PDB file of N, CA, C, O and CB in Angstrom:
ATOM      1  N   MET A   1     -18.087  -6.746  13.535  1.00  0.00           N
ATOM      2  CA  MET A   1     -17.155  -5.743  13.379  1.00  0.00           C
ATOM      3  C   MET A   1     -15.964  -5.883  14.203  1.00  0.00           C
ATOM      4  O   MET A   1     -14.859  -5.486  13.833  1.00  0.00           O
ATOM      5  CB  MET A   1     -17.739  -4.541  13.617  1.00  0.00           C
ATOM      6  N   ALA A   2     -16.208  -6.503  15.430  1.00  0.00           N
ATOM      7  CA  ALA A   2     -14.965  -6.657  16.472  1.00  0.00           C
ATOM      8  C   ALA A   2     -13.937  -7.517  15.762  1.00  0.00           C
ATOM      9  O   ALA A   2     -12.738  -7.244  15.815  1.00  0.00           O
ATOM     10  CB  ALA A   2     -15.399  -7.416  17.979  1.00  0.00           C
ATOM     11  N   TYR A   3     -14.470  -8.675  15.025  1.00  0.00           N
ATOM     12  CA  TYR A   3     -13.483  -9.513  14.361  1.00  0.00           C
ATOM     13  C   TYR A   3     -12.566  -8.718  13.405  1.00  0.00           C
ATOM     14  O   TYR A   3     -11.348  -8.885  13.466  1.00  0.00           O
ATOM     15  CB  TYR A   3     -14.192 -10.614  13.596  1.00  0.00           C
ATOM     16  N   MET A   4     -13.125  -7.851  12.518  1.00  0.00           N
ATOM     17  CA  MET A   4     -12.413  -7.111  11.565  1.00  0.00           C
ATOM     18  C   MET A   4     -11.459  -6.171  12.245  1.00  0.00           C
ATOM     19  O   MET A   4     -10.334  -6.039  11.764  1.00  0.00           O
ATOM     20  CB  MET A   4     -13.340  -6.388  10.678  1.00  0.00           C
ATOM     21  N   GLU A   5     -11.815  -5.498  13.338  1.00  0.00           N
ATOM     22  CA  GLU A   5     -10.892  -4.626  13.985  1.00  0.00           C
ATOM     23  C   GLU A   5      -9.727  -5.346  14.610  1.00  0.00           C
ATOM     24  O   GLU A   5      -8.678  -4.742  14.832  1.00  0.00           O
ATOM     25  CB  GLU A   5     -11.587  -3.844  14.993  1.00  0.00           C
ATOM     26  N   ASN A   6      -9.882  -6.633  14.903  1.00  0.00           N
ATOM     27  CA  ASN A   6      -8.747  -7.383  15.471  1.00  0.00           C
ATOM     28  C   ASN A   6      -7.887  -8.007  14.337  1.00  0.00           C
ATOM     29  O   ASN A   6      -6.788  -8.481  14.626  1.00  0.00           O
ATOM     30  CB  ASN A   6      -9.269  -8.506  16.443  1.00  0.00           C
ATOM     31  N   ASN A   7      -8.309  -8.024  13.153  1.00  0.00           N
ATOM     32  CA  ASN A   7      -7.768  -8.822  12.075  1.00  0.00           C
ATOM     33  C   ASN A   7      -6.639  -7.893  11.323  1.00  0.00           C
ATOM     34  O   ASN A   7      -6.987  -6.888  10.704  1.00  0.00           O
ATOM     35  CB  ASN A   7      -9.005  -9.305  11.051  1.00  0.00           C
ATOM     36  N   PRO A   8      -5.439  -8.246  11.406  1.00  0.00           N
ATOM     37  CA  PRO A   8      -4.312  -7.314  10.857  1.00  0.00           C
ATOM     38  C   PRO A   8      -4.422  -7.348   9.380  1.00  0.00           C
ATOM     39  O   PRO A   8      -3.995  -6.355   8.791  1.00  0.00           O
ATOM     40  CB  PRO A   8      -2.799  -7.772  11.305  1.00  0.00           C
ATOM     41  N   THR A   9      -4.963  -8.399   8.616  1.00  0.00           N
ATOM     42  CA  THR A   9      -5.039  -8.480   7.257  1.00  0.00           C
ATOM     43  C   THR A   9      -6.135  -7.407   6.867  1.00  0.00           C
ATOM     44  O   THR A   9      -5.917  -6.638   5.931  1.00  0.00           O
ATOM     45  CB  THR A   9      -5.358  -9.958   6.795  1.00  0.00           C
ATOM     46  N   TYR A  10      -7.226  -7.361   7.532  1.00  0.00           N
ATOM     47  CA  TYR A  10      -8.256  -6.475   7.124  1.00  0.00           C
ATOM     48  C   TYR A  10      -7.710  -4.990   7.125  1.00  0.00           C
ATOM     49  O   TYR A  10      -8.036  -4.184   6.254  1.00  0.00           O
ATOM     50  CB  TYR A  10      -9.491  -6.645   8.066  1.00  0.00           C
ATOM     51  N   HIS A  11      -6.875  -4.697   8.142  1.00  0.00           N
ATOM     52  CA  HIS A  11      -6.281  -3.330   8.199  1.00  0.00           C
ATOM     53  C   HIS A  11      -5.171  -3.141   7.021  1.00  0.00           C
ATOM     54  O   HIS A  11      -5.136  -2.099   6.368  1.00  0.00           O
ATOM     55  CB  HIS A  11      -5.599  -3.101   9.688  1.00  0.00           C
ATOM     56  N   ALA A  12      -4.270  -4.216   6.793  1.00  0.00           N
ATOM     57  CA  ALA A  12      -3.440  -4.120   5.736  1.00  0.00           C
ATOM     58  C   ALA A  12      -4.091  -3.958   4.343  1.00  0.00           C
ATOM     59  O   ALA A  12      -3.517  -3.274   3.497  1.00  0.00           O
ATOM     60  CB  ALA A  12      -2.638  -5.227   5.774  1.00  0.00           C
ATOM     61  N   VAL A  13      -5.240  -4.548   4.081  1.00  0.00           N
ATOM     62  CA  VAL A  13      -5.900  -4.370   2.848  1.00  0.00           C
ATOM     63  C   VAL A  13      -6.316  -2.929   2.662  1.00  0.00           C
ATOM     64  O   VAL A  13      -6.068  -2.281   1.644  1.00  0.00           O
ATOM     65  CB  VAL A  13      -7.068  -5.276   2.760  1.00  0.00           C
ATOM     66  N   LYS A  14      -7.030  -2.429   3.823  1.00  0.00           N
ATOM     67  CA  LYS A  14      -7.422  -1.043   3.746  1.00  0.00           C
ATOM     68  C   LYS A  14      -6.321  -0.096   3.496  1.00  0.00           C
ATOM     69  O   LYS A  14      -6.483   0.777   2.642  1.00  0.00           O
ATOM     70  CB  LYS A  14      -8.081  -0.661   4.945  1.00  0.00           C
ATOM     71  N   ILE A  15      -5.176  -0.183   4.178  1.00  0.00           N
ATOM     72  CA  ILE A  15      -4.089   0.669   4.035  1.00  0.00           C
ATOM     73  C   ILE A  15      -3.508   0.503   2.700  1.00  0.00           C
ATOM     74  O   ILE A  15      -3.174   1.534   2.116  1.00  0.00           O
ATOM     75  CB  ILE A  15      -3.108   0.444   5.069  1.00  0.00           C
ATOM     76  N   ARG A  16      -3.324  -0.690   2.090  1.00  0.00           N
ATOM     77  CA  ARG A  16      -2.838  -0.908   0.772  1.00  0.00           C
ATOM     78  C   ARG A  16      -3.764  -0.053  -0.221  1.00  0.00           C
ATOM     79  O   ARG A  16      -3.282   0.629  -1.126  1.00  0.00           O
ATOM     80  CB  ARG A  16      -2.845  -2.487   0.436  1.00  0.00           C
ATOM     81  N   GLY A  17      -4.990  -0.144   0.006  1.00  0.00           N
ATOM     82  CA  GLY A  17      -5.953   0.676  -0.926  1.00  0.00           C
ATOM     83  C   GLY A  17      -5.702   2.117  -0.820  1.00  0.00           C
ATOM     84  O   GLY A  17      -5.742   2.805  -1.840  1.00  0.00           O
ATOM     85  N   MET A  18      -5.430   2.667   0.398  1.00  0.00           N
ATOM     86  CA  MET A  18      -5.240   4.066   0.574  1.00  0.00           C
ATOM     87  C   MET A  18      -3.887   4.435  -0.113  1.00  0.00           C
ATOM     88  O   MET A  18      -3.805   5.513  -0.701  1.00  0.00           O
ATOM     89  CB  MET A  18      -5.266   4.446   2.109  1.00  0.00           C
ATOM     90  N   LEU A  19      -2.844   3.600  -0.064  1.00  0.00           N
ATOM     91  CA  LEU A  19      -1.615   3.823  -0.702  1.00  0.00           C
ATOM     92  C   LEU A  19      -1.788   3.799  -2.161  1.00  0.00           C
ATOM     93  O   LEU A  19      -1.157   4.597  -2.855  1.00  0.00           O
ATOM     94  CB  LEU A  19      -0.625   2.853  -0.279  1.00  0.00           C
ATOM     95  N   LYS A  20      -2.577   2.962  -2.668  1.00  0.00           N
ATOM     96  CA  LYS A  20      -2.879   2.951  -4.117  1.00  0.00           C
ATOM     97  C   LYS A  20      -3.475   4.298  -4.561  1.00  0.00           C
ATOM     98  O   LYS A  20      -3.055   4.914  -5.540  1.00  0.00           O
ATOM     99  CB  LYS A  20      -3.868   1.792  -4.460  1.00  0.00           C
ATOM    100  N   ASP A  21      -4.463   4.704  -3.789  1.00  0.00           N
ATOM    101  CA  ASP A  21      -5.103   6.011  -4.014  1.00  0.00           C
ATOM    102  C   ASP A  21      -4.156   7.221  -4.159  1.00  0.00           C
ATOM    103  O   ASP A  21      -4.212   8.039  -5.078  1.00  0.00           O
ATOM    104  CB  ASP A  21      -6.028   6.278  -2.891  1.00  0.00           C
ATOM    105  N   VAL A  22      -3.197   7.230  -3.039  1.00  0.00           N
ATOM    106  CA  VAL A  22      -2.280   8.452  -3.132  1.00  0.00           C
ATOM    107  C   VAL A  22      -1.211   8.245  -4.235  1.00  0.00           C
ATOM    108  O   VAL A  22      -0.746   9.243  -4.786  1.00  0.00           O
ATOM    109  CB  VAL A  22      -1.540   8.726  -1.716  1.00  0.00           C
ATOM    110  N   ILE A  23      -0.806   7.027  -4.580  1.00  0.00           N
ATOM    111  CA  ILE A  23       0.171   6.812  -5.664  1.00  0.00           C
ATOM    112  C   ILE A  23      -0.503   7.462  -6.928  1.00  0.00           C
ATOM    113  O   ILE A  23       0.114   8.264  -7.629  1.00  0.00           O
ATOM    114  CB  ILE A  23       0.522   5.192  -5.882  1.00  0.00           C
ATOM    115  N   LYS A  24      -1.775   7.087  -7.183  1.00  0.00           N
ATOM    116  CA  LYS A  24      -2.553   7.526  -8.385  1.00  0.00           C
ATOM    117  C   LYS A  24      -2.674   8.978  -8.348  1.00  0.00           C
ATOM    118  O   LYS A  24      -2.549   9.589  -9.409  1.00  0.00           O
ATOM    119  CB  LYS A  24      -3.954   6.889  -8.460  1.00  0.00           C
ATOM    120  N   HIS A  25      -2.915   9.648  -7.202  1.00  0.00           N
ATOM    121  CA  HIS A  25      -3.056  11.011  -7.043  1.00  0.00           C
ATOM    122  C   HIS A  25      -1.737  11.703  -7.336  1.00  0.00           C
ATOM    123  O   HIS A  25      -1.725  12.704  -8.052  1.00  0.00           O
ATOM    124  CB  HIS A  25      -3.551  11.313  -5.690  1.00  0.00           C
ATOM    125  N   CYS A  26      -0.638  11.210  -6.814  1.00  0.00           N
ATOM    126  CA  CYS A  26       0.633  11.861  -7.129  1.00  0.00           C
ATOM    127  C   CYS A  26       1.049  11.739  -8.636  1.00  0.00           C
ATOM    128  O   CYS A  26       1.563  12.704  -9.202  1.00  0.00           O
ATOM    129  CB  CYS A  26       1.724  11.258  -6.244  1.00  0.00           C
ATOM    130  N   ARG A  27       0.850  10.669  -9.223  1.00  0.00           N
ATOM    131  CA  ARG A  27       1.113  10.474 -10.620  1.00  0.00           C
ATOM    132  C   ARG A  27       0.308  11.455 -11.495  1.00  0.00           C
ATOM    133  O   ARG A  27       0.818  12.066 -12.435  1.00  0.00           O
ATOM    134  CB  ARG A  27       0.800   9.042 -10.999  1.00  0.00           C
ATOM    135  N   GLU A  28      -1.001  11.569 -11.122  1.00  0.00           N
ATOM    136  CA  GLU A  28      -1.878  12.535 -11.873  1.00  0.00           C
ATOM    137  C   GLU A  28      -1.310  13.983 -11.671  1.00  0.00           C
ATOM    138  O   GLU A  28      -1.217  14.762 -12.620  1.00  0.00           O
ATOM    139  CB  GLU A  28      -3.429  12.446 -11.349  1.00  0.00           C
ATOM    140  N   ASP A  29      -0.966  14.280 -10.502  1.00  0.00           N
ATOM    141  CA  ASP A  29      -0.445  15.716 -10.320  1.00  0.00           C
ATOM    142  C   ASP A  29       0.901  16.034 -10.961  1.00  0.00           C
ATOM    143  O   ASP A  29       1.221  17.209 -11.141  1.00  0.00           O
ATOM    144  CB  ASP A  29      -0.307  16.022  -8.841  1.00  0.00           C
ATOM    145  N   ILE A  30       1.607  15.142 -11.270  1.00  0.00           N
ATOM    146  CA  ILE A  30       2.874  15.342 -12.010  1.00  0.00           C
ATOM    147  C   ILE A  30       2.672  16.124 -13.347  1.00  0.00           C
ATOM    148  O   ILE A  30       3.423  17.004 -13.768  1.00  0.00           O
ATOM    149  CB  ILE A  30       3.521  13.959 -12.307  1.00  0.00           C
ATOM    150  N   ASP A  31       1.493  15.642 -13.969  1.00  0.00           N
ATOM    151  CA  ASP A  31       1.163  16.261 -15.277  1.00  0.00           C
ATOM    152  C   ASP A  31       0.435  17.616 -15.045  1.00  0.00           C
ATOM    153  O   ASP A  31       0.295  18.383 -15.997  1.00  0.00           O
ATOM    154  CB  ASP A  31       0.253  15.281 -16.147  1.00  0.00           C
ATOM    155  N   LYS A  32       0.003  17.908 -13.901  1.00  0.00           N
ATOM    156  CA  LYS A  32      -0.840  19.085 -13.612  1.00  0.00           C
ATOM    157  C   LYS A  32       0.034  20.350 -13.294  1.00  0.00           C
ATOM    158  O   LYS A  32      -0.361  21.508 -13.435  1.00  0.00           O
ATOM    159  CB  LYS A  32      -1.796  18.766 -12.398  1.00  0.00           C
ATOM    160  N   VAL A  33       1.288  19.971 -12.841  1.00  0.00           N
ATOM    161  CA  VAL A  33       2.124  21.139 -12.445  1.00  0.00           C
ATOM    162  C   VAL A  33       3.337  21.210 -13.325  1.00  0.00           C
ATOM    163  O   VAL A  33       3.804  20.193 -13.839  1.00  0.00           O
ATOM    164  CB  VAL A  33       2.559  21.055 -10.954  1.00  0.00           C
ATOM    165  N   SER A  34       3.853  22.410 -13.503  1.00  0.00           N
ATOM    166  CA  SER A  34       4.992  22.547 -14.366  1.00  0.00           C
ATOM    167  C   SER A  34       6.309  22.751 -13.705  1.00  0.00           C
ATOM    168  O   SER A  34       7.350  22.783 -14.360  1.00  0.00           O
ATOM    169  CB  SER A  34       4.772  23.617 -15.244  1.00  0.00           C
ATOM    170  N   GLU A  35       6.268  22.901 -12.298  1.00  0.00           N
ATOM    171  CA  GLU A  35       7.461  23.207 -11.505  1.00  0.00           C
ATOM    172  C   GLU A  35       8.137  21.781 -11.279  1.00  0.00           C
ATOM    173  O   GLU A  35       7.573  20.831 -10.737  1.00  0.00           O
ATOM    174  CB  GLU A  35       7.075  23.996 -10.065  1.00  0.00           C
ATOM    175  N   PRO A  36       9.390  21.785 -11.763  1.00  0.00           N
ATOM    176  CA  PRO A  36      10.249  20.580 -11.740  1.00  0.00           C
ATOM    177  C   PRO A  36      10.440  20.008 -10.361  1.00  0.00           C
ATOM    178  O   PRO A  36      10.477  18.783 -10.248  1.00  0.00           O
ATOM    179  CB  PRO A  36      11.593  20.891 -12.320  1.00  0.00           C
ATOM    180  N   LYS A  37      10.567  20.794  -9.284  1.00  0.00           N
ATOM    181  CA  LYS A  37      10.783  20.268  -8.016  1.00  0.00           C
ATOM    182  C   LYS A  37       9.458  19.623  -7.518  1.00  0.00           C
ATOM    183  O   LYS A  37       9.494  18.562  -6.896  1.00  0.00           O
ATOM    184  CB  LYS A  37      11.298  21.360  -7.079  1.00  0.00           C
ATOM    185  N   ALA A  38       8.391  20.204  -7.765  1.00  0.00           N
ATOM    186  CA  ALA A  38       7.091  19.481  -7.356  1.00  0.00           C
ATOM    187  C   ALA A  38       6.901  18.267  -8.129  1.00  0.00           C
ATOM    188  O   ALA A  38       6.416  17.295  -7.551  1.00  0.00           O
ATOM    189  CB  ALA A  38       5.840  20.358  -7.545  1.00  0.00           C
ATOM    190  N   GLN A  39       7.229  18.184  -9.406  1.00  0.00           N
ATOM    191  CA  GLN A  39       7.071  16.985 -10.191  1.00  0.00           C
ATOM    192  C   GLN A  39       7.998  15.887  -9.621  1.00  0.00           C
ATOM    193  O   GLN A  39       7.595  14.730  -9.506  1.00  0.00           O
ATOM    194  CB  GLN A  39       7.382  17.268 -11.694  1.00  0.00           C
ATOM    195  N   ALA A  40       9.229  16.261  -9.271  1.00  0.00           N
ATOM    196  CA  ALA A  40      10.136  15.335  -8.649  1.00  0.00           C
ATOM    197  C   ALA A  40       9.669  14.752  -7.315  1.00  0.00           C
ATOM    198  O   ALA A  40       9.777  13.547  -7.089  1.00  0.00           O
ATOM    199  CB  ALA A  40      11.412  15.999  -8.456  1.00  0.00           C
ATOM    200  N   ILE A  41       9.123  15.653  -6.386  1.00  0.00           N
ATOM    201  CA  ILE A  41       8.636  15.192  -5.121  1.00  0.00           C
ATOM    202  C   ILE A  41       7.443  14.322  -5.279  1.00  0.00           C
ATOM    203  O   ILE A  41       7.281  13.392  -4.488  1.00  0.00           O
ATOM    204  CB  ILE A  41       8.322  16.325  -4.243  1.00  0.00           C
ATOM    205  N   PHE A  42       6.528  14.564  -6.308  1.00  0.00           N
ATOM    206  CA  PHE A  42       5.345  13.764  -6.385  1.00  0.00           C
ATOM    207  C   PHE A  42       5.844  12.322  -7.012  1.00  0.00           C
ATOM    208  O   PHE A  42       5.340  11.265  -6.630  1.00  0.00           O
ATOM    209  CB  PHE A  42       4.177  14.545  -7.315  1.00  0.00           C
ATOM    210  N   GLU A  43       6.763  12.373  -7.897  1.00  0.00           N
ATOM    211  CA  GLU A  43       7.290  11.149  -8.427  1.00  0.00           C
ATOM    212  C   GLU A  43       7.882  10.329  -7.426  1.00  0.00           C
ATOM    213  O   GLU A  43       7.599   9.133  -7.358  1.00  0.00           O
ATOM    214  CB  GLU A  43       8.236  11.388  -9.442  1.00  0.00           C
ATOM    215  N   THR A  44       8.796  10.951  -6.531  1.00  0.00           N
ATOM    216  CA  THR A  44       9.430  10.233  -5.523  1.00  0.00           C
ATOM    217  C   THR A  44       8.443   9.631  -4.563  1.00  0.00           C
ATOM    218  O   THR A  44       8.609   8.489  -4.135  1.00  0.00           O
ATOM    219  CB  THR A  44      10.372  11.085  -4.835  1.00  0.00           C
ATOM    220  N   THR A  45       7.411  10.384  -4.213  1.00  0.00           N
ATOM    221  CA  THR A  45       6.422  10.007  -3.343  1.00  0.00           C
ATOM    222  C   THR A  45       5.727   8.767  -3.842  1.00  0.00           C
ATOM    223  O   THR A  45       5.468   7.857  -3.055  1.00  0.00           O
ATOM    224  CB  THR A  45       5.498  11.103  -3.141  1.00  0.00           C
ATOM    225  N   ALA A  46       5.414   8.694  -5.130  1.00  0.00           N
ATOM    226  CA  ALA A  46       4.797   7.613  -5.742  1.00  0.00           C
ATOM    227  C   ALA A  46       5.688   6.358  -5.692  1.00  0.00           C
ATOM    228  O   ALA A  46       5.218   5.252  -5.424  1.00  0.00           O
ATOM    229  CB  ALA A  46       4.445   7.975  -7.128  1.00  0.00           C
ATOM    230  N   GLU A  47       6.981   6.566  -5.957  1.00  0.00           N
ATOM    231  CA  GLU A  47       7.842   5.488  -6.048  1.00  0.00           C
ATOM    232  C   GLU A  47       8.047   4.787  -4.629  1.00  0.00           C
ATOM    233  O   GLU A  47       8.096   3.566  -4.476  1.00  0.00           O
ATOM    234  CB  GLU A  47       9.148   5.979  -6.644  1.00  0.00           C
ATOM    235  N   VAL A  48       8.154   5.687  -3.668  1.00  0.00           N
ATOM    236  CA  VAL A  48       8.406   5.182  -2.201  1.00  0.00           C
ATOM    237  C   VAL A  48       7.155   4.405  -1.769  1.00  0.00           C
ATOM    238  O   VAL A  48       7.263   3.315  -1.208  1.00  0.00           O
ATOM    239  CB  VAL A  48       8.689   6.449  -1.120  1.00  0.00           C
ATOM    240  N   LEU A  49       5.971   4.968  -2.030  1.00  0.00           N
ATOM    241  CA  LEU A  49       4.737   4.394  -1.675  1.00  0.00           C
ATOM    242  C   LEU A  49       4.486   3.119  -2.427  1.00  0.00           C
ATOM    243  O   LEU A  49       3.796   2.238  -1.912  1.00  0.00           O
ATOM    244  CB  LEU A  49       3.655   5.350  -1.900  1.00  0.00           C
ATOM    245  N   THR A  50       5.025   2.976  -3.646  1.00  0.00           N
ATOM    246  CA  THR A  50       4.848   1.772  -4.477  1.00  0.00           C
ATOM    247  C   THR A  50       5.606   0.557  -3.718  1.00  0.00           C
ATOM    248  O   THR A  50       5.193  -0.600  -3.640  1.00  0.00           O
ATOM    249  CB  THR A  50       5.460   2.034  -6.017  1.00  0.00           C
ATOM    250  N   GLY A  51       6.816   1.081  -3.173  1.00  0.00           N
ATOM    251  CA  GLY A  51       7.648  -0.041  -2.556  1.00  0.00           C
ATOM    252  C   GLY A  51       6.945  -0.452  -1.193  1.00  0.00           C
ATOM    253  O   GLY A  51       6.980  -1.617  -0.797  1.00  0.00           O
ATOM    254  N   LEU A  52       6.323   0.532  -0.515  1.00  0.00           N
ATOM    255  CA  LEU A  52       5.585   0.153   0.637  1.00  0.00           C
ATOM    256  C   LEU A  52       4.348  -0.617   0.350  1.00  0.00           C
ATOM    257  O   LEU A  52       3.960  -1.455   1.164  1.00  0.00           O
ATOM    258  CB  LEU A  52       5.255   1.307   1.389  1.00  0.00           C
ATOM    259  N   MET A  53       3.726  -0.396  -0.716  1.00  0.00           N
ATOM    260  CA  MET A  53       2.508  -1.134  -1.101  1.00  0.00           C
ATOM    261  C   MET A  53       3.035  -2.641  -1.442  1.00  0.00           C
ATOM    262  O   MET A  53       2.378  -3.627  -1.105  1.00  0.00           O
ATOM    263  CB  MET A  53       1.723  -0.378  -2.431  1.00  0.00           C
ATOM    264  N   THR A  54       4.134  -2.725  -2.059  1.00  0.00           N
ATOM    265  CA  THR A  54       4.719  -4.157  -2.341  1.00  0.00           C
ATOM    266  C   THR A  54       4.933  -4.888  -0.932  1.00  0.00           C
ATOM    267  O   THR A  54       4.665  -6.081  -0.790  1.00  0.00           O
ATOM    268  CB  THR A  54       6.230  -4.061  -3.193  1.00  0.00           C
ATOM    269  N   ALA A  55       5.386  -4.162   0.000  1.00  0.00           N
ATOM    270  CA  ALA A  55       5.678  -4.784   1.350  1.00  0.00           C
ATOM    271  C   ALA A  55       4.245  -5.281   1.954  1.00  0.00           C
ATOM    272  O   ALA A  55       4.120  -6.342   2.567  1.00  0.00           O
ATOM    273  CB  ALA A  55       6.446  -3.639   2.395  1.00  0.00           C
ATOM    274  N   TYR A  56       3.306  -4.472   1.726  1.00  0.00           N
ATOM    275  CA  TYR A  56       1.924  -4.971   2.149  1.00  0.00           C
ATOM    276  C   TYR A  56       1.406  -6.124   1.343  1.00  0.00           C
ATOM    277  O   TYR A  56       0.772  -7.031   1.882  1.00  0.00           O
ATOM    278  CB  TYR A  56       0.901  -3.856   2.047  1.00  0.00           C
ATOM    279  N   ASN A  57       1.673  -6.102   0.032  1.00  0.00           N
ATOM    280  CA  ASN A  57       1.361  -7.334  -0.757  1.00  0.00           C
ATOM    281  C   ASN A  57       2.037  -8.577  -0.246  1.00  0.00           C
ATOM    282  O   ASN A  57       1.433  -9.643  -0.126  1.00  0.00           O
ATOM    283  CB  ASN A  57       1.756  -7.144  -2.193  1.00  0.00           C
ATOM    284  N   HIS A  58       3.320  -8.413   0.056  1.00  0.00           N
ATOM    285  CA  HIS A  58       3.997  -9.588   0.506  1.00  0.00           C
ATOM    286  C   HIS A  58       3.487 -10.080   1.832  1.00  0.00           C
ATOM    287  O   HIS A  58       3.287 -11.276   2.043  1.00  0.00           O
ATOM    288  CB  HIS A  58       5.436  -9.332   0.589  1.00  0.00           C
ATOM    289  N   TYR A  59       3.268  -9.079   2.774  1.00  0.00           N
ATOM    290  CA  TYR A  59       2.578  -9.562   4.042  1.00  0.00           C
ATOM    291  C   TYR A  59       1.282 -10.290   3.856  1.00  0.00           C
ATOM    292  O   TYR A  59       1.035 -11.306   4.506  1.00  0.00           O
ATOM    293  CB  TYR A  59       2.296  -8.411   4.936  1.00  0.00           C
ATOM    294  N   GLU A  60       0.418  -9.765   2.944  1.00  0.00           N
ATOM    295  CA  GLU A  60      -0.808 -10.581   2.751  1.00  0.00           C
ATOM    296  C   GLU A  60      -0.746 -11.831   2.186  1.00  0.00           C
ATOM    297  O   GLU A  60      -1.521 -12.736   2.495  1.00  0.00           O
ATOM    298  CB  GLU A  60      -1.666  -9.958   2.025  1.00  0.00           C
ATOM    299  N   MET A  61       0.319 -11.951   1.206  1.00  0.00           N
ATOM    300  CA  MET A  61       0.523 -13.285   0.686  1.00  0.00           C
ATOM    301  C   MET A  61       1.081 -14.225   1.800  1.00  0.00           C
ATOM    302  O   MET A  61       0.682 -15.389   1.837  1.00  0.00           O
ATOM    303  CB  MET A  61       1.489 -13.232  -0.533  1.00  0.00           C
ATOM    304  N   GLU A  62       1.885 -13.818   2.606  1.00  0.00           N
ATOM    305  CA  GLU A  62       2.457 -14.603   3.737  1.00  0.00           C
ATOM    306  C   GLU A  62       1.341 -15.056   4.602  1.00  0.00           C
ATOM    307  O   GLU A  62       1.260 -16.236   4.946  1.00  0.00           O
ATOM    308  CB  GLU A  62       3.481 -13.780   4.573  1.00  0.00           C
ATOM    309  N   VAL A  63       0.494 -14.177   4.959  1.00  0.00           N
ATOM    310  CA  VAL A  63      -0.644 -14.489   5.812  1.00  0.00           C
ATOM    311  C   VAL A  63      -1.551 -15.543   5.203  1.00  0.00           C
ATOM    312  O   VAL A  63      -2.021 -16.473   5.859  1.00  0.00           O
ATOM    313  CB  VAL A  63      -1.435 -13.242   6.093  1.00  0.00           C
ATOM    314  N   GLU A  64      -1.762 -15.350   3.960  1.00  0.00           N
ATOM    315  CA  GLU A  64      -2.707 -16.332   3.154  1.00  0.00           C
ATOM    316  C   GLU A  64      -1.928 -17.654   3.125  1.00  0.00           C
ATOM    317  O   GLU A  64      -2.545 -18.681   3.409  1.00  0.00           O
ATOM    318  CB  GLU A  64      -3.060 -15.794   1.538  1.00  0.00           C
ATOM    319  N   GLU A  65      -0.757 -17.712   2.840  1.00  0.00           N
ATOM    320  CA  GLU A  65      -0.044 -19.003   2.655  1.00  0.00           C
ATOM    321  C   GLU A  65       0.025 -19.707   4.020  1.00  0.00           C
ATOM    322  O   GLU A  65      -0.123 -20.927   4.086  1.00  0.00           O
ATOM    323  CB  GLU A  65       1.426 -18.781   2.053  1.00  0.00           C
ATOM    324  N   SER A  66       0.241 -18.977   5.078  1.00  0.00           N
ATOM    325  CA  SER A  66       0.310 -19.474   6.496  1.00  0.00           C
ATOM    326  C   SER A  66      -1.105 -20.111   6.833  1.00  0.00           C
ATOM    327  O   SER A  66      -1.177 -21.194   7.414  1.00  0.00           O
ATOM    328  CB  SER A  66       0.685 -18.228   7.554  1.00  0.00           C
ATOM    329  N   MET A  67      -2.181 -19.423   6.461  1.00  0.00           N
ATOM    330  CA  MET A  67      -3.468 -19.914   6.755  1.00  0.00           C
ATOM    331  C   MET A  67      -3.799 -21.189   5.911  1.00  0.00           C
ATOM    332  O   MET A  67      -4.462 -22.085   6.434  1.00  0.00           O
ATOM    333  CB  MET A  67      -4.480 -18.814   6.517  1.00  0.00           C
ATOM    334  N   ARG A  68      -3.389 -21.292   4.706  1.00  0.00           N
ATOM    335  CA  ARG A  68      -3.565 -22.525   3.762  1.00  0.00           C
ATOM    336  C   ARG A  68      -2.859 -23.627   4.377  1.00  0.00           C
ATOM    337  O   ARG A  68      -3.299 -24.775   4.308  1.00  0.00           O
ATOM    338  CB  ARG A  68      -2.998 -22.305   2.272  1.00  0.00           C
ATOM    339  N   GLN A  69      -1.648 -23.296   5.053  1.00  0.00           N
ATOM    340  CA  GLN A  69      -0.929 -24.536   5.795  1.00  0.00           C
ATOM    341  C   GLN A  69      -1.318 -24.713   7.112  1.00  0.00           C
ATOM    342  O   GLN A  69      -0.765 -25.592   7.772  1.00  0.00           O
ATOM    343  CB  GLN A  69       0.565 -24.426   5.859  1.00  0.00           C
ATOM    344  N   GLY A  70      -2.297 -23.925   7.664  1.00  0.00           N
ATOM    345  CA  GLY A  70      -2.952 -24.169   8.986  1.00  0.00           C
ATOM    346  C   GLY A  70      -1.988 -23.527  10.101  1.00  0.00           C
ATOM    347  O   GLY A  70      -2.124 -23.817  11.289  1.00  0.00           O
ATOM    348  N   GLY A  71      -1.122 -22.740   9.694  1.00  0.00           N
ATOM    349  CA  GLY A  71      -0.318 -22.039  10.761  1.00  0.00           C
ATOM    350  C   GLY A  71      -0.697 -20.637  10.978  1.00  0.00           C
ATOM    351  O   GLY A  71      -1.758 -20.136  10.607  1.00  0.00           O
ATOM    352  N   PHE A  72       0.343 -19.985  11.671  1.00  0.00           N
ATOM    353  CA  PHE A  72       0.128 -18.674  12.046  1.00  0.00           C
ATOM    354  C   PHE A  72       1.361 -17.887  11.588  1.00  0.00           C
ATOM    355  O   PHE A  72       2.460 -18.430  11.473  1.00  0.00           O
ATOM    356  CB  PHE A  72      -0.139 -18.567  13.546  1.00  0.00           C
ATOM    357  N   VAL A  73       1.142 -16.574  11.329  1.00  0.00           N
ATOM    358  CA  VAL A  73       2.194 -15.698  10.965  1.00  0.00           C
ATOM    359  C   VAL A  73       3.002 -15.259  12.101  1.00  0.00           C
ATOM    360  O   VAL A  73       2.414 -14.688  13.019  1.00  0.00           O
ATOM    361  CB  VAL A  73       1.683 -14.571  10.287  1.00  0.00           C
ATOM    362  N   SER A  74       4.287 -15.447  12.172  1.00  0.00           N
ATOM    363  CA  SER A  74       5.051 -14.970  13.285  1.00  0.00           C
ATOM    364  C   SER A  74       5.670 -13.570  13.033  1.00  0.00           C
ATOM    365  O   SER A  74       6.354 -13.032  13.903  1.00  0.00           O
ATOM    366  CB  SER A  74       6.128 -15.969  13.602  1.00  0.00           C
TER     367      SER A  74
END
């Protein structure tokens, strides 16, 4: 367990999963409410978090590539 706690990729994967869950929840809620401002904020939240999730994906790919090459991520 100590290894996982020190592994940034472990945490990145967990956070990316949580972001995915919130994105899904926001998109589902858009159809559940009729108030346009609420729909807009839920959609905006989903879009912003999607961008953030993409950043986490890029980070994970960078780490994996660095490990394949035997290096470290700076």
